C-alpha positions as CSV (number, residue, x, y, z in Angstrom):
1,M,19.1,-18.0,-10.4
2,L,16.0,-19.4,-12.2
3,T,13.5,-17.0,-13.8
4,K,9.8,-17.2,-14.8
5,S,8.2,-14.5,-16.8
6,F,4.6,-13.2,-16.3
7,Q,2.6,-10.6,-18.2
8,A,4.2,-7.7,-16.4
9,G,7.7,-8.8,-15.3
10,T,9.9,-11.6,-14.2
11,L,10.2,-13.7,-11.1
12,Y,13.7,-14.6,-9.9
13,F,14.4,-17.4,-7.5
14,H,17.1,-19.9,-6.4
15,P,16.4,-23.5,-7.3
16,A,16.1,-24.3,-3.6
17,Q,13.2,-21.9,-3.4
18,Q,11.0,-23.6,-6.1
19,K,8.2,-24.2,-3.7
20,A,8.1,-20.6,-2.6
21,A,8.2,-19.5,-6.3
22,D,5.2,-21.8,-7.0
23,L,3.3,-19.7,-4.4
24,V,4.5,-16.3,-5.5
25,F,4.1,-16.7,-9.2
26,P,0.3,-17.2,-9.4
27,A,-0.1,-14.4,-6.9
28,C,1.9,-12.2,-9.2
29,L,-0.5,-13.0,-12.1
30,K,-3.6,-12.3,-10.1
31,S,-2.2,-9.2,-8.4
32,V,-1.1,-7.5,-11.6
33,R,-4.5,-8.1,-13.2
34,L,-6.2,-6.6,-10.1
35,I,-4.0,-3.6,-9.8
36,R,-4.5,-2.7,-13.5
37,Q,-8.2,-3.2,-13.3
38,L,-8.8,-1.5,-9.9
39,W,-6.4,1.5,-10.1
40,E,-5.7,1.7,-13.9
41,L,-2.0,2.1,-13.2
42,P,0.5,1.3,-16.0
43,V,2.8,-1.6,-15.7
44,P,6.3,-0.6,-14.5
45,P,8.8,-0.8,-17.5
46,D,11.2,-3.1,-15.7
47,L,9.4,-5.1,-13.0
48,R,11.3,-7.8,-11.2
49,V,10.1,-10.0,-8.3
50,Y,12.6,-11.9,-6.1
51,V,12.1,-14.7,-3.7
52,M,14.7,-13.3,-1.2
53,T,16.6,-15.1,1.4
54,S,18.9,-12.3,2.5
55,W,18.4,-8.5,2.6
56,L,21.9,-7.9,1.5
57,Q,21.7,-10.4,-1.4
58,F,18.4,-8.8,-2.5
59,F,19.8,-5.3,-2.7
60,Y,22.8,-6.3,-4.8
61,Q,21.0,-8.8,-7.0
62,A,18.0,-6.5,-7.7
63,A,19.9,-3.3,-8.4
64,P,21.5,-2.3,-11.7
65,W,25.3,-2.1,-11.6
66,I,25.4,1.7,-11.2
67,H,23.2,1.5,-8.2
68,R,25.3,-1.3,-6.7
69,I,28.3,1.1,-6.9
70,L,26.3,3.8,-5.1
71,Q,24.9,1.3,-2.5
72,T,28.5,0.2,-1.7
73,A,29.6,3.8,-1.2
74,S,26.6,4.6,1.0
75,F,26.4,1.2,2.8
76,P,26.8,2.6,6.3
77,L,23.8,4.9,5.7
78,W,21.2,2.4,4.6
79,A,22.3,-1.0,5.7
80,P,21.5,-0.7,9.5
81,K,17.9,0.2,8.7
82,A,17.5,-2.6,6.1
83,S,18.9,-5.1,8.6
84,R,16.4,-4.0,11.3
85,L,13.5,-4.0,8.9
86,W,14.4,-7.5,7.8
87,Q,13.5,-8.8,11.3
88,Y,9.8,-7.7,10.8
89,A,9.2,-7.5,7.1
90,G,8.0,-10.4,5.0
91,G,8.6,-8.4,1.8
92,W,9.3,-5.0,0.4
93,A,9.4,-2.9,-2.8
94,Q,12.3,-0.8,-4.0
95,N,12.8,1.3,-7.1
96,F,16.3,1.6,-8.7
97,G,15.8,4.3,-11.3
98,A,13.4,2.8,-13.9
99,R,13.7,-0.7,-12.4
100,S,10.9,-1.6,-10.0
101,T,11.7,-4.5,-7.7
102,V,9.9,-6.6,-5.1
103,G,11.3,-9.0,-2.6
104,I,9.2,-11.7,-0.9
105,K,10.6,-14.0,1.8
106,P,10.0,-17.7,1.4
107,P,7.6,-19.3,4.0
108,E,10.3,-20.6,6.3
109,L,11.9,-17.1,6.7
110,I,8.5,-15.5,7.2
111,E,7.8,-17.9,10.1
112,Q,11.2,-16.9,11.6
113,S,10.4,-13.2,11.5
114,D,9.0,-11.2,14.4
115,L,5.3,-11.6,13.7
116,S,4.0,-9.8,16.9
117,L,2.8,-6.7,15.1
118,G,1.5,-8.6,12.0
119,K,-0.7,-10.8,14.2
120,R,-2.4,-7.8,15.6
121,I,-3.0,-6.2,12.2
122,F,-3.8,-9.0,9.7
123,T,-6.4,-11.8,9.7
124,F,-4.2,-14.3,7.9
125,N,-3.2,-17.5,9.6
126,H,-2.1,-19.9,6.8
127,I,1.3,-19.3,5.3
128,N,0.0,-19.5,1.7
129,A,-2.4,-16.6,2.4
130,K,0.5,-14.6,3.9
131,I,2.6,-15.1,0.8
132,E,-0.3,-14.0,-1.4
133,N,-0.9,-11.0,0.8
134,L,2.8,-10.0,0.7
135,T,3.0,-10.4,-3.1
136,C,-0.1,-8.3,-3.8
137,H,0.8,-5.7,-1.2
138,E,4.4,-5.2,-2.5
139,L,3.4,-5.3,-6.2
140,T,0.9,-2.5,-5.5
141,H,3.8,-0.5,-4.0
142,A,5.9,-1.3,-7.1
143,F,3.1,0.1,-9.3
144,S,2.7,3.2,-7.3
145,L,6.1,4.1,-5.8
146,H,6.7,6.8,-8.5
147,L,3.4,8.6,-7.7
148,P,3.2,11.6,-5.4
149,L,0.9,9.9,-2.9
150,P,0.0,11.5,0.4
151,G,1.5,9.5,3.3
152,W,-1.8,7.8,4.3
153,L,-2.3,6.4,0.8
154,K,1.2,4.8,0.6
155,E,0.0,2.0,2.8
156,G,-3.7,2.5,2.3
157,L,-3.6,1.6,-1.4
158,P,-1.7,-1.7,-0.9
159,T,-3.7,-2.8,2.1
160,Y,-7.0,-2.1,0.5
161,T,-5.9,-3.8,-2.7
162,V,-5.3,-6.9,-0.7
163,D,-8.9,-6.8,0.5
164,R,-10.0,-6.8,-3.1
165,Y,-7.6,-9.7,-3.9
166,F,-9.2,-11.9,-1.2
167,D,-12.6,-10.4,-1.7
168,R,-12.9,-9.8,2.1
169,P,-11.5,-7.5,4.8
170,T,-8.0,-8.6,5.7
171,I,-7.3,-6.0,8.5
172,R,-8.5,-6.9,12.0
173,P,-11.6,-4.8,12.9
174,E,-10.2,-4.0,16.3
175,T,-7.5,-1.9,14.7
176,L,-10.2,0.7,13.9
177,D,-10.4,1.5,17.6
178,L,-6.7,2.4,17.7
179,V,-7.1,4.6,14.6
180,L,-10.1,6.4,16.0
181,R,-8.1,7.3,19.1
182,L,-5.7,9.3,17.0
183,T,-6.4,12.9,17.6
184,D,-3.5,14.3,15.5
185,G,-4.0,14.3,11.8
186,G,-0.7,15.9,11.0
187,D,0.9,12.6,10.1
188,L,-1.6,11.9,7.3
189,L,0.6,13.6,4.7
190,N,3.9,12.0,5.9
191,S,5.4,8.5,5.9
192,K,6.5,7.8,9.4
193,P,9.5,5.5,10.1
194,F,8.8,2.1,11.5
195,R,8.7,2.3,15.3
196,V,8.5,-0.8,17.4
197,K,8.9,0.9,20.8
198,D,5.3,2.1,20.7
199,P,3.4,-0.8,19.1
200,D,-0.1,0.6,19.5
201,R,0.8,3.8,17.7
202,T,2.8,2.0,15.1
203,I,-0.2,-0.2,14.3
204,A,-2.6,2.8,14.3
205,R,-0.4,4.8,11.9
206,Y,0.0,1.8,9.7
207,V,-3.7,1.0,9.3
208,Q,-5.0,4.6,9.4
209,G,-4.5,4.8,5.6
210,Y,-6.3,1.5,5.2
211,W,-9.4,2.6,7.0
212,L,-9.4,5.9,5.2
213,T,-8.9,4.3,1.8
214,R,-11.5,1.7,2.4
215,W,-14.0,4.3,3.6
216,L,-13.4,6.4,0.5
217,E,-13.8,3.4,-1.8
218,E,-17.0,2.4,-0.1
219,T,-18.6,5.9,0.0
220,R,-16.9,7.6,-2.9
221,P,-15.9,4.9,-5.4
222,G,-13.5,6.1,-8.1
223,L,-12.3,9.2,-6.3
224,I,-8.9,7.8,-5.5
225,R,-8.4,6.3,-8.9
226,S,-9.3,9.6,-10.6
227,Q,-6.4,11.3,-8.8
228,L,-3.7,8.6,-9.3
229,N,-2.6,9.8,-12.7
230,S,-3.7,13.5,-12.5
231,S,-2.2,14.9,-9.3
232,H,1.3,16.4,-9.4
233,T,2.2,16.6,-5.7
234,A,1.1,14.8,-2.6
235,N,-0.4,18.0,-1.2
236,E,-2.5,18.5,-4.4
237,F,-3.6,14.9,-4.3
238,H,-4.7,15.3,-0.7
239,R,-6.5,18.6,-1.4
240,N,-8.4,17.0,-4.2
241,I,-9.5,14.1,-1.9
242,V,-10.6,16.7,0.7
243,E,-12.7,18.4,-1.9
244,G,-14.1,15.1,-3.1
245,C,-15.3,14.5,0.5
246,G,-17.2,17.8,0.4
247,K,-14.8,19.6,2.6
248,N,-13.1,22.9,2.2
249,S,-9.8,22.2,0.5
250,S,-8.1,24.9,2.7
251,V,-8.9,23.0,5.9
252,N,-5.7,21.9,7.6
253,V,-4.9,18.2,8.0
254,L,-5.8,18.0,11.7
255,D,-9.2,19.6,11.2
256,F,-9.9,17.3,8.2
257,W,-9.1,14.2,10.2
258,N,-11.2,15.3,13.1
259,E,-14.1,16.0,10.7
260,I,-14.1,12.6,9.0
261,R,-13.2,10.6,12.1
262,P,-16.8,10.3,13.3
263,E,-18.0,9.6,9.7
264,I,-15.5,6.7,9.5
265,A,-16.6,5.4,12.9
266,S,-20.3,5.6,11.9
267,H,-19.8,4.0,8.5
268,F,-18.0,0.9,9.9
269,S,-19.7,0.5,13.2
270,Q,-22.6,-1.5,11.8
271,Q,-20.4,-3.6,9.5
272,I,-18.1,-4.6,12.4
273,Q,-20.9,-5.3,14.8
274,S,-22.5,-7.7,12.3
């Protein structure tokens, strides 16, 4: 494989994927600068980005040798999920001990993926923008996978970071309606598995963190960043966010969501209408 170093890590790609690498590399440079500036997160000690053409190849190329042994032994447990996710995902991030890895599909494989959900979530149409989105999104994951984030922020942080990368909203405004219909806040602290049998709920759960993160950043800038390197558990992180919103930290997750839901709706209604 060919390699190309940037200020925080290394890009790996097959010579046949040079064009894809030429798209991913500048996106890595811009994304790392943005993540460091926006969230003040330290650079992972061993960061590797791959232009990936096979889910199986990625996991064995990206992993250190000891993890390859473990992956081989546990192959029946994780391989089916990875294979299913490959149909929909344009990229992903995975930690192997101290090594943080990101995989980004080349344009031709992204176009072959099932884009039905993505078309309902994202505003991107051009493939170059999709590559930049994936690179920034997954690098944000790589910088934050080690943190005890509440479930809503695990996707909220990367999706909002992509907004800042493009300097515009990148999630379709109509997804807010799906989020506001959610009456159960119990999933806010959890990362739910990818479910394609219920697309509306899948989309709502995916973008709920985005709208909550964006609302917090626009109404209480700096609150999330202040907790990224100071909270010790996901529950503590969430409690501190609740307090930062002027709510009682002992309120349960459902009541918190139902309290802030109308505030989120009110905040964005004028923006979306204009």
